[in-house]
C-alpha positions as CSV (number, residue, x, y, z in Angstrom):
1,M,98.0,219.2,150.2
2,N,96.3,219.1,146.7
3,A,99.4,220.7,145.2
4,F,101.6,218.0,146.8
5,V,99.4,215.2,145.6
6,G,99.4,216.7,142.1
7,Q,103.2,216.8,142.0
8,L,103.4,213.3,143.2
9,R,101.0,212.1,140.5
10,R,103.0,213.8,137.8
11,R,106.2,212.1,139.0
12,L,104.5,208.7,139.2
13,F,102.6,208.8,136.0
14,C,104.8,211.0,133.9
15,L,104.6,210.7,130.1
16,S,107.8,212.0,128.6
17,P,107.3,214.6,125.8
18,D,110.0,212.6,123.9
19,A,107.6,209.7,123.7
20,V,105.6,211.5,121.0
21,S,108.6,212.9,119.0
22,F,109.3,211.8,115.4
23,E,112.8,210.8,116.3
24,R,111.8,208.6,119.2
25,R,109.1,206.9,117.2
26,G,111.1,206.6,114.1
27,F,108.3,208.2,112.0
28,R,108.8,209.2,108.4
29,C,109.1,212.9,107.7
30,G,106.7,214.4,105.1
31,G,108.4,217.8,105.4
32,S,109.8,220.0,108.2
33,G,106.6,222.1,108.5
34,L,104.4,219.0,108.8
35,R,106.8,217.4,111.3
36,Q,106.7,220.5,113.5
37,R,102.9,220.6,113.3
38,L,102.4,216.9,114.2
39,E,104.9,217.0,117.0
40,M,103.2,220.1,118.4
41,V,99.9,218.1,118.4
42,G,101.7,215.3,120.4
43,S,103.2,217.9,122.8
44,V,99.8,219.4,123.5
45,F,98.3,216.0,124.1
46,V,101.0,215.3,126.7
47,T,100.4,218.7,128.3
48,G,96.7,217.8,128.7
49,Y,97.5,214.4,130.2
50,H,99.8,215.9,132.8
51,S,97.3,218.6,133.6
52,A,94.6,216.0,134.4
53,V,96.9,213.8,136.4
54,G,98.2,216.7,138.5
55,S,94.9,218.6,138.8
56,G,93.3,219.0,142.2
57,S,89.8,219.6,140.8
58,L,87.7,219.7,137.6
59,P,87.4,223.5,137.6
60,E,91.2,223.7,138.0
61,L,91.7,221.4,135.1
62,E,89.2,223.2,132.9
63,S,91.0,226.5,133.6
64,T,94.3,225.0,132.5
65,L,92.9,223.4,129.4
66,D,91.1,226.6,128.4
67,G,94.6,228.3,128.4
68,V,95.7,226.1,125.4
69,E,95.5,227.8,122.0
70,L,92.0,227.3,120.7
71,E,92.8,225.5,117.5
72,L,94.9,223.0,119.4
73,R,92.7,222.7,122.4
74,G,91.0,219.5,121.4
75,F,94.3,217.6,121.6
76,A,94.7,218.8,125.2
77,F,91.3,217.5,126.1
78,E,92.1,214.2,124.5
79,G,95.2,213.9,126.7
80,A,93.3,215.0,129.8
81,A,90.8,212.2,129.1
82,L,93.6,209.7,129.3
83,G,94.8,211.2,132.5
84,L,91.4,211.1,134.1
85,A,90.8,207.5,132.9
86,V,94.1,206.5,134.5
87,L,93.1,208.1,137.8
88,D,89.7,206.4,137.6
89,R,91.3,203.0,137.1
90,L,93.7,203.5,140.1
91,T,90.9,204.6,142.4
92,P,88.0,202.2,141.8
93,W,86.2,203.6,144.8
94,R,85.9,206.9,142.9
95,P,85.6,205.9,139.2
96,N,83.6,208.9,138.0
97,R,86.2,211.5,136.9
98,V,85.7,210.8,133.2
99,E,81.9,210.8,133.5
100,A,82.0,214.2,135.3
101,F,84.4,215.5,132.7
102,L,82.1,214.5,129.9
103,A,79.1,216.0,131.7
104,G,81.0,219.3,132.1
105,P,83.9,220.9,130.3
106,G,84.6,217.8,128.2
107,D,81.2,217.7,126.6
108,A,82.1,220.2,123.8
109,H,85.2,218.0,123.0
110,S,83.3,214.7,123.4
111,Y,84.8,213.3,120.2
112,M,88.4,213.8,121.5
113,V,87.6,212.8,125.1
114,H,86.2,209.4,124.0
115,V,89.3,208.9,121.8
116,G,91.6,209.7,124.8
117,I,89.8,207.1,126.9
118,G,90.9,204.4,124.4
119,W,94.5,205.1,125.0
120,L,94.1,203.6,128.5
121,W,92.2,200.6,127.1
122,A,95.2,199.9,124.8
123,R,97.6,200.0,127.8
124,V,95.3,198.3,130.3
125,P,93.0,196.1,128.2
126,F,90.8,194.7,131.0
127,G,87.2,195.5,131.6
128,F,86.9,197.8,128.6
129,R,83.5,196.4,127.5
130,R,82.0,197.1,130.9
131,R,83.4,200.6,130.8
132,Q,82.1,201.2,127.2
133,K,78.5,200.7,128.5
134,R,79.0,203.8,130.7
135,L,79.9,205.9,127.7
136,D,77.8,207.6,125.1
137,R,76.1,204.9,123.1
138,L,77.2,206.5,119.8
139,L,80.5,208.3,120.5
140,G,81.6,205.6,123.0
141,W,82.8,203.6,120.0
142,L,85.5,206.2,119.5
143,A,87.4,204.7,122.4
144,F,88.2,201.8,120.2
145,D,89.4,204.4,117.6
146,G,91.7,205.7,120.3
147,W,93.0,202.2,121.0
148,G,93.8,201.8,117.3
149,F,95.6,205.1,117.2
150,H,97.7,204.3,120.2
151,E,98.8,200.9,118.8
152,G,99.6,202.4,115.4
153,F,101.5,205.3,117.0
154,F,103.7,203.3,119.3
155,H,104.0,200.1,117.2
156,W,103.6,201.6,113.8
157,R,106.1,199.4,111.9
158,A,104.3,196.2,112.8
159,Y,100.9,197.6,111.9
160,A,102.3,199.2,108.7
161,S,103.2,195.7,107.6
162,G,99.6,194.5,108.0
163,Q,99.5,193.3,111.6
164,P,95.8,192.7,112.5
165,A,94.0,194.2,115.5
166,P,94.6,192.7,118.9
167,Q,92.9,189.3,119.3
168,R,91.0,190.4,122.4
169,L,88.9,192.7,120.1
170,T,86.0,191.1,118.3
171,G,83.4,192.0,115.7
172,Y,82.9,195.7,115.0
173,E,85.4,196.7,117.7
174,R,88.1,195.7,115.2
175,R,86.7,197.9,112.5
176,V,86.7,201.0,114.8
177,F,90.2,200.0,115.8
178,D,91.2,200.3,112.2
179,Q,89.7,203.7,111.9
180,G,92.1,204.9,114.7
181,L,94.9,203.0,113.1
182,G,94.3,204.9,109.9
183,R,94.7,208.2,111.9
184,S,98.0,207.0,113.3
185,F,99.2,206.3,109.7
186,W,98.9,210.0,109.1
187,F,101.3,210.8,111.9
188,A,103.7,207.8,111.3
189,N,104.1,208.9,107.7
190,G,104.6,212.5,108.6
191,G,101.5,213.5,106.6
192,S,103.1,212.3,103.3
193,V,100.1,211.3,101.2
194,D,102.1,208.9,99.1
195,H,103.5,207.1,102.0
196,V,100.1,206.9,103.7
197,A,98.6,205.3,100.6
198,R,101.4,202.8,100.3
199,T,101.1,201.9,104.0
200,I,97.3,201.3,103.6
201,S,98.0,199.1,100.6
202,N,100.0,196.8,102.8
203,C,96.9,195.9,104.7
204,S,94.1,193.5,103.6
205,S,91.5,195.0,101.2
206,S,88.8,194.4,103.8
207,R,90.5,196.8,106.2
208,Q,91.3,199.6,103.8
209,P,87.9,201.4,103.9
210,D,88.1,202.0,107.6
211,L,91.8,202.9,107.4
212,W,91.0,205.6,104.7
213,S,88.2,206.9,107.0
214,G,90.8,207.4,109.7
215,V,93.2,209.2,107.3
216,G,90.4,211.5,106.3
217,L,89.7,212.5,109.9
218,A,93.4,213.0,110.7
219,A,94.3,215.0,107.6
220,S,91.3,217.3,108.1
221,Y,91.4,217.7,111.9
222,A,95.2,217.6,112.7
223,G,96.3,218.8,109.2
224,I,98.1,220.8,107.9
225,I,98.8,220.1,104.2
226,S,98.7,222.0,101.0
227,E,95.8,222.2,98.6
228,D,97.8,220.2,96.0
229,S,98.5,217.4,98.6
230,L,94.8,217.2,99.5
231,H,93.9,216.8,95.8
232,R,96.4,214.0,95.6
233,L,95.1,212.4,98.7
234,R,91.6,212.3,97.2
235,T,93.0,210.8,94.0
236,L,95.0,208.2,95.8
237,S,92.0,207.1,97.9
238,G,90.4,205.8,94.7
239,R,87.3,203.8,95.3
240,F,87.6,204.6,99.0
241,H,86.9,208.3,98.5
242,P,83.5,208.0,100.3
243,Q,85.3,206.7,103.4
244,L,88.0,209.4,103.2
245,A,85.3,212.1,102.9
246,Q,83.3,210.7,105.8
247,G,86.3,210.9,108.0
248,A,86.7,214.6,107.0
249,T,83.1,215.3,107.9
250,F,83.7,213.9,111.4
251,A,86.7,216.3,111.8
252,A,84.5,219.2,110.7
253,K,81.8,218.2,113.2
254,A,84.2,217.7,116.1
255,R,85.6,221.2,115.5
256,Q,82.1,222.7,115.1
257,R,80.9,221.1,118.4
258,A,84.0,222.3,120.2
259,G,83.9,225.8,118.7
260,N,87.5,225.6,117.6
261,P,87.3,226.1,113.8
262,A,90.5,225.8,111.6
263,E,91.2,227.1,108.1
264,H,92.9,223.8,107.3
265,T,89.8,221.8,108.2
266,C,87.6,224.0,105.9
267,L,90.2,223.6,103.1
268,A,90.2,219.8,103.6
269,T,86.4,219.5,103.5
270,K,86.3,221.7,100.4
271,I,88.6,219.4,98.5
272,L,87.7,216.0,100.0
273,C,84.0,216.6,100.4
274,D,83.2,219.3,97.9
275,M,81.6,221.4,100.7
276,N,82.7,223.8,103.4
277,A,83.3,222.7,107.0
278,A,79.9,224.0,108.2
279,E,78.1,222.0,105.4
280,A,80.2,218.9,106.3
281,A,79.2,219.2,109.9
282,R,75.5,219.5,109.0
283,L,75.8,216.4,106.9
284,T,76.8,214.4,110.0
285,D,73.8,215.9,111.9
286,A,71.4,215.0,109.1
287,A,72.7,211.4,109.1
288,L,71.7,211.1,112.7
289,E,68.0,211.5,112.0
290,N,65.9,208.5,113.0
291,L,69.1,206.6,113.8
292,P,68.1,203.2,115.2
293,A,69.4,201.8,118.5
294,D,72.3,199.4,118.5
295,A,71.3,196.0,117.2
296,A,73.2,193.4,115.1
297,E,74.8,196.4,113.4
298,P,75.9,199.3,115.7
299,A,74.2,202.6,115.2
300,Y,77.6,204.2,114.9
301,E,78.3,202.2,111.7
302,I,74.9,203.0,110.2
303,W,75.7,206.7,110.9
304,R,79.0,206.4,109.1
305,R,77.6,204.5,106.2
306,R,74.8,207.0,105.6
307,I,77.5,209.7,105.3
308,Q,79.6,207.5,103.0
309,N,76.5,206.8,100.8
310,H,76.0,210.5,100.3
311,F,79.5,210.7,98.7
312,Q,79.0,207.4,96.8
313,I,75.9,208.8,95.2
314,H,77.6,212.0,94.3
315,V,80.5,210.1,92.7
316,A,78.1,208.0,90.6
317,L,76.2,211.2,89.6
318,D,79.4,212.9,88.5
319,R,80.4,209.9,86.4
320,H,76.9,209.8,84.8
321,L,77.2,213.5,83.9
322,Q,80.7,213.1,82.5
323,N,79.6,210.2,80.3
324,A,76.5,212.2,79.1
325,R,78.7,215.0,77.8
């Protein structure tokens, strides 16, 4: 019976693998290797989504997800979060699949799971603030990041031209949306750092810090680009380097928490943050110390700004030392 229900769900809620292809989305191509890598990321996401929609139980889903290549596994968990969120929305009498997932196998991939939840908010934007209250008070903001990524991924030409966040989003929600939008720009531009920088320049100056933060996360977590390209990415970020570096530290922490390290993430933090991935992850932990509760300014933003301030201070110190020579 469970197998039949799973097959029925897959047919009813199928997400075509073509939906995340470069050709279907009309994305720019930053090189054949990058295109293949980023399309693989999309394919793994879809696999995770279908696994969740068709799974008969949480242990069954966990077993399927654990079969995905370790380095790519986070993307499968992200897709699975979307699938579980869809099922929760369709069965309001049993709306606890996502919570059970986060309390169990999804905990290690909490960053990616919260992002995946935001995909559903983008497609069914009703009651999301009520649902945010049921998420982790800090990482729950990442659902708005997922919303921004979804919109930029599926409507990238409009957002690449400077389209603002959806009107239903208010206050800080719009800023986290832009962080996810920045991540989508990495995919939409095929990982081409020059195209990414030009796309961000089309947006208002007030949005650019958060967009660069998203780019730093995507370039470091999804990768994979050369050392020269990473150096150029850092140069092109200009005064937004602290935001770019902060995004890279989030990527390092997400991988450390999930136990799925990647050489390209360590290379990215080395160049974008002047530290290895373990040091970058520790920086995010240190920035959590004595973090206040949400008030007029969300704790999530205070956390991010503490990390950005670290890099801002180091930039100022480097300039001082250069001028003193």
